[in-house]
C-alpha positions as CSV (number, residue, x, y, z in Angstrom):
1,M,-22.9,11.5,-11.4
2,T,-19.4,12.2,-12.8
3,G,-19.1,15.2,-10.5
4,Y,-19.9,13.1,-7.5
5,M,-17.4,10.5,-8.4
6,A,-14.7,13.2,-8.9
7,W,-15.6,14.5,-5.4
8,E,-15.4,11.1,-3.9
9,A,-12.0,10.5,-5.3
10,R,-10.7,13.4,-3.2
11,A,-12.8,12.7,-0.1
12,V,-10.3,10.8,2.1
13,E,-11.5,8.8,5.1
14,V,-9.6,7.8,8.1
15,T,-10.1,4.1,8.7
16,V,-9.4,2.9,12.3
17,L,-8.1,-0.6,12.8
18,S,-7.8,-2.2,16.3
19,I,-5.1,-4.8,16.1
20,D,-4.1,-6.8,19.2
21,G,-0.5,-6.3,20.1
22,A,0.3,-3.6,17.6
23,P,2.0,-0.4,18.8
24,E,-0.2,2.7,18.9
25,G,-0.6,5.3,16.3
26,I,0.7,3.7,13.1
27,I,-0.5,5.1,9.8
28,Y,-0.7,3.1,6.5
29,I,-1.2,4.7,3.1
30,T,-0.7,3.3,-0.4
31,D,-1.0,4.0,-4.1
32,P,-0.3,7.7,-4.2
33,H,0.6,7.7,-7.9
34,V,1.9,11.2,-7.6
35,R,1.5,13.4,-10.7
36,A,0.8,17.0,-11.6
37,S,-3.0,16.5,-11.6
38,N,-3.1,15.1,-8.1
39,I,-0.1,16.5,-6.2
40,D,-2.4,18.9,-4.4
41,H,-4.4,16.0,-3.2
42,V,-1.3,14.1,-2.1
43,Q,-0.2,17.2,-0.2
44,E,-3.5,17.3,1.6
45,V,-3.2,13.7,2.5
46,I,0.2,14.3,4.0
47,R,-1.1,17.3,5.9
48,E,-3.8,15.1,7.4
49,V,-1.3,12.4,8.2
50,N,0.9,15.0,10.0
51,R,-2.2,16.3,11.8
52,L,-2.7,12.8,13.2
53,N,0.9,12.9,14.6
54,P,1.6,9.2,13.9
55,S,4.4,7.2,15.5
56,L,5.3,5.7,12.2
57,V,4.1,5.9,8.5
58,L,4.0,2.8,6.3
59,I,3.5,3.2,2.5
60,G,2.5,0.4,0.2
61,G,4.0,1.3,-3.1
62,D,2.9,2.7,-6.5
63,F,4.5,6.1,-5.9
64,V,4.5,6.9,-9.6
65,T,2.5,6.3,-12.7
66,G,5.4,4.8,-14.6
67,K,5.4,7.4,-17.3
68,E,7.7,9.9,-15.5
69,E,10.7,11.6,-17.0
70,D,12.0,12.5,-13.5
71,F,11.1,12.2,-9.9
72,A,10.9,15.8,-8.8
73,S,7.3,15.3,-7.6
74,Q,8.5,12.8,-5.0
75,E,9.8,15.8,-3.0
76,V,6.3,15.9,-1.6
77,W,7.3,13.2,1.0
78,S,9.9,15.4,2.6
79,S,7.1,17.2,4.4
80,L,6.1,14.0,6.4
81,N,6.8,14.6,10.1
82,A,7.2,10.9,11.1
83,P,9.6,8.1,10.1
84,A,8.4,6.5,6.9
85,Y,9.0,3.0,5.5
86,A,7.8,1.7,2.2
87,V,7.8,-0.9,-0.5
88,L,7.7,-0.5,-4.3
89,G,4.7,-1.4,-6.5
90,N,4.2,-2.5,-10.1
91,H,4.1,1.1,-11.4
92,D,7.4,1.7,-9.7
93,Y,8.9,-1.0,-12.0
94,R,6.8,0.0,-15.0
95,V,5.1,-3.4,-15.1
96,G,1.4,-3.9,-15.9
97,I,0.7,-0.2,-16.0
98,D,-1.9,-0.3,-18.7
99,G,-5.0,-2.3,-19.4
100,P,-3.7,-5.2,-21.5
101,T,-0.4,-5.7,-19.6
102,G,-2.3,-5.4,-16.3
103,I,-4.6,-8.2,-17.3
104,E,-1.6,-10.2,-18.5
105,R,0.0,-9.8,-15.1
106,T,-3.2,-10.7,-13.2
107,L,-3.5,-13.9,-15.2
108,A,0.2,-14.7,-14.8
109,T,-0.1,-14.3,-11.1
110,S,-3.1,-16.5,-10.8
111,T,-1.6,-19.3,-12.9
112,S,2.0,-19.2,-11.6
113,T,3.1,-21.1,-8.6
114,V,3.7,-18.1,-6.4
115,V,3.2,-20.2,-3.4
116,A,3.5,-24.0,-3.7
117,A,4.1,-26.6,-1.1
118,G,5.1,-24.0,1.4
119,A,7.7,-22.4,-0.9
120,Y,7.4,-18.8,-2.1
121,D,8.6,-18.2,-5.7
122,T,7.7,-15.3,-8.0
123,S,10.6,-16.0,-10.5
124,A,8.1,-16.9,-13.2
125,L,6.9,-13.3,-13.2
126,N,10.5,-12.0,-13.7
127,D,10.4,-12.0,-17.5
128,G,12.7,-9.1,-18.1
129,S,10.0,-6.5,-18.5
130,A,10.6,-4.8,-15.1
131,D,12.5,-1.5,-15.5
132,T,14.9,-2.0,-12.6
133,A,16.9,1.2,-13.4
134,F,13.7,3.2,-13.1
135,A,12.9,1.5,-9.8
136,D,16.5,2.2,-8.5
137,D,16.3,5.9,-9.4
138,L,12.9,6.2,-7.8
139,T,14.2,4.5,-4.7
140,A,17.1,7.0,-4.5
141,A,14.7,9.9,-4.9
142,L,12.4,8.5,-2.1
143,E,15.4,8.0,0.2
144,E,16.5,11.5,-0.4
145,N,13.1,12.7,0.7
146,G,12.9,10.7,3.9
147,V,11.1,7.5,2.8
148,H,13.1,4.4,3.6
149,V,12.4,1.8,0.9
150,L,12.5,-1.9,2.0
151,R,13.3,-4.2,-0.9
152,N,13.2,-7.8,0.5
153,E,14.6,-6.7,3.9
154,F,13.4,-6.0,7.4
155,V,14.0,-3.4,10.1
156,R,13.2,-3.4,13.8
157,I,11.8,0.0,15.0
158,P,11.2,1.0,18.6
159,I,7.9,2.8,19.2
160,G,7.7,4.0,22.8
161,D,8.3,1.0,25.1
162,E,7.5,-1.4,22.3
163,E,9.1,-2.6,19.1
164,I,7.8,-3.4,15.7
165,V,9.4,-5.5,12.9
166,I,8.6,-4.2,9.4
167,V,9.3,-6.7,6.6
168,G,9.2,-5.1,3.1
169,I,8.6,-7.4,0.2
170,D,9.7,-6.1,-3.2
171,D,7.1,-6.0,-6.0
172,G,5.5,-9.4,-6.9
173,W,4.2,-8.5,-10.4
174,A,7.8,-7.4,-11.3
175,G,9.0,-10.8,-10.1
176,M,11.2,-9.1,-7.5
177,A,9.5,-10.5,-4.4
178,N,12.0,-12.6,-2.4
179,P,11.1,-12.5,1.3
180,P,14.0,-12.3,3.7
181,E,14.7,-14.7,6.5
182,V,13.3,-13.0,9.6
183,P,14.5,-14.2,13.0
184,A,11.9,-15.4,15.5
185,T,10.7,-12.6,17.7
186,D,8.0,-11.7,20.1
187,A,7.8,-8.2,18.6
188,F,4.8,-7.2,16.5
189,T,5.6,-8.1,12.9
190,V,4.0,-6.6,9.9
191,Y,4.7,-7.5,6.3
192,L,4.3,-4.8,3.6
193,I,3.5,-6.1,0.1
194,H,2.0,-4.2,-2.9
195,E,-0.2,-6.9,-4.6
196,P,-2.3,-8.9,-2.2
197,S,-2.4,-11.8,-4.6
198,C,1.4,-12.1,-4.2
199,R,1.3,-12.6,-0.5
200,A,1.9,-15.8,1.4
201,D,0.8,-17.1,4.9
202,W,3.9,-15.6,6.5
203,D,4.7,-15.9,10.2
204,A,3.4,-12.4,10.8
205,D,0.9,-10.5,12.9
206,L,-0.4,-8.5,10.0
207,I,0.0,-8.1,6.3
208,L,-0.6,-4.7,4.7
209,A,-1.3,-4.6,0.9
210,G,-2.7,-2.1,-1.6
211,H,-2.7,-2.2,-5.5
212,T,-6.5,-2.7,-5.9
213,H,-7.6,0.9,-5.1
214,G,-10.5,-1.0,-3.4
215,G,-11.9,-1.7,-6.9
216,Q,-12.3,2.0,-7.3
217,F,-15.9,1.5,-8.4
218,L,-17.5,-0.6,-5.7
219,F,-21.0,-1.3,-7.1
220,P,-23.3,-3.3,-4.8
221,V,-22.7,-6.7,-6.4
222,V,-19.0,-6.2,-6.4
223,K,-19.1,-5.0,-2.7
224,Q,-21.1,-8.2,-1.7
225,L,-18.5,-10.4,-3.5
226,N,-15.7,-8.6,-1.6
227,D,-17.6,-8.7,1.7
228,F,-18.0,-12.5,1.4
229,G,-14.3,-12.9,0.4
230,V,-15.1,-14.2,-3.1
231,I,-12.8,-11.4,-4.4
232,E,-10.3,-9.4,-2.4
233,L,-10.5,-5.7,-3.1
234,A,-10.7,-3.9,0.2
235,G,-10.8,-4.5,3.9
236,M,-9.6,-7.1,6.4
237,F,-9.2,-10.7,5.3
238,D,-8.4,-13.1,8.2
239,S,-10.5,-16.2,7.7
240,D,-9.4,-19.9,7.6
241,G,-6.6,-19.2,10.1
242,R,-4.5,-17.2,7.5
243,T,-2.3,-14.3,8.4
244,P,-4.6,-11.3,8.8
245,T,-4.4,-9.1,5.7
246,Y,-5.7,-5.5,5.3
247,I,-6.1,-4.4,1.7
248,S,-6.3,-0.6,1.6
249,R,-8.3,1.4,-0.9
250,G,-5.3,3.7,-1.4
251,V,-5.1,7.4,-1.3
252,C,-5.2,8.2,-5.1
253,S,-7.0,6.8,-8.1
254,A,-6.5,5.8,-11.7
255,S,-7.6,8.7,-13.9
256,F,-10.1,8.7,-16.8
257,A,-9.5,11.4,-19.4
258,G,-7.3,13.1,-16.8
259,V,-10.0,13.0,-14.0
260,D,-9.8,10.8,-10.9
261,L,-13.1,9.0,-10.3
262,R,-14.4,6.7,-7.6
263,F,-17.8,5.3,-6.6
264,N,-18.7,3.9,-3.1
265,C,-14.9,3.5,-2.5
266,R,-13.4,6.6,-1.0
267,P,-9.6,6.8,-0.6
268,E,-8.4,6.1,2.9
269,I,-5.7,6.7,5.5
270,V,-5.5,3.6,7.7
271,L,-4.8,4.3,11.4
272,I,-3.8,1.4,13.5
273,N,-4.5,1.5,17.3
274,P,-5.1,5.2,17.6
275,T,-4.0,7.1,20.7
276,E,-6.5,9.2,22.6
277,E,-5.2,12.3,21.0
278,Q,-5.6,10.8,17.6
279,L,-9.2,9.8,18.3
280,Q,-9.9,13.4,19.4
281,T,-8.3,14.7,16.2
282,I,-10.4,12.4,14.1
283,G,-13.5,13.5,16.0
284,G,-12.5,17.1,15.4
285,S,-12.3,16.6,11.6
286,A,-15.6,14.8,11.3
């Protein structure tokens, strides 16, 4: 069983999303947690991303484990062949990176007034524990390797004859989320945020989140709770008129005794509105 779960942790799927109004060929990945034990897997993910020839790559944070002495491993992103935009996650601020502090942050998020009376405020989570110097150094390393990190800012990117607005929200668990004012536009607008629990009902066409690893071990009862929206671990959540949100299972996994394991929850590359060429490429890899 352990052997199967170790295999599943490396068996990346391409998940196709059809989103009205979105430009073609956008790829979303999240939670790479690059380290010595998985860098070959991350390199394989990047090769698959390049093979799909995306118009744009979006990355949802947690580039590191939070235990790094340096960021040399982030050079892996220099091999991406498409423009890349990203946000930081809680591990990138060294916040909630172990069991007890992760539980503390989960409870703090659920009990704090992140969104109240239409206002968005994560200041209660900014308790001084975030390692901002670590996050700044990581951001510099990512920028040097071609990944543009958005920290409460937005960009407008042309894709063919269309345009996309990408709004990057800094990490919520670290108390750094402070959404920028985004001018009204007819362009497709996507918000990137790491923790789905720290999102709001923004004026957007799509929210992309990560953090959960899809639950990593998606046993039948857990899967049913997720499918009914009782919990939000993986997939599309767009009920009750809220901004459609896709929570990715991520591309890497938390390790146990140095081994990455998953069950019924394979890592994924999310491909939005694939081109005909990309569909043929996916067919050829099946």
